[in-house]
Structures are given as C-alpha cells and as structure tokens.
C-alpha positions, 0 to 999 in steps of 0.5 A: 983814140982819145977824142974828148980833150981834158977841158971838155972832159972836166965840163962833162964831169961838172955837177952844174948842168950849164957847164955840161950843156956847154960841153955838149954843144962843143961835142955836137960841133965835134961830130959835125966836123967829123961828118964834114971830114968824112971821119966816121972813126972819130965819131965811133971813138967819141961814142965809145968814150962817152959810153965807157968813160961817162954814161957808165961812170961811178960818178953821177955827174959824169953819167949825166954828162955822158947821157946828155952828150950822147943825145947831142951826138945823136942830134948832130947825126940826124943830118945823115943816116944815123942807123949805123951809130944807134947800137953805140948810142942807145944801149948806155941810155937804156941801161941808165933808165934803171940807174939808182939815182932818179936824176940819172934816170930823168936824163936818160929819158930826156936823152931818148926824147932828143 
C-alpha cells in the first residue's frame, strides 16, 4: 500500500530542510485524517514506507526526511495511545543514531526529542 504520494515523496527527498518540513506537516495531517477515519492500517502503511523507503535510504536527504517525518507521525499519534505504533517508529530512529553522516545523527536525536 503506497501512502506517500509522488509530490510528497519528492519533498521528503529534497535537500532543503524547509521543503522536508512542509512535507512532514502534510504527513502529520495524513495521520490525523487516518485517525479520524479509524484507519490504523493506513498509519501502519505510512510507518512502513517511512522506515523502509526513507529512514534507511542510501540518500542522506531521504534519511533525514524520513526521520523528520517519523517524528511528525509520532506527534500526530500523541492524541491516542501511541504504544502500538512505537515498534514501527523507534527502531529506524535508533538505528540512525549510528549513521555515518553527522547531520543524519543530529536529526535522529531531534526525532527522539520530538
């Protein structure tokens, strides 16, 4: 199930943080819409996509976009019991703490803070 549309994917992969941040706001909105529709499967699909296609990507910008998007997803999920979603959110962030790029490690720390 593809949850992230091409325009949103392009923004998450962008090297400019402002474009990534704008994309994460849209992702937060997607999560809130899925919560309103009681569609947890869409949230799990989004988390899977963020984890596999972005947070663990070979591209630095995609990894950063994925980490920031995972943090935004977690923020949106604070309105409910987030516990069932944590196993899908935390591991890619923790893994990024040992990334070879310092900027990715910084955003991993930032994601855990949020």
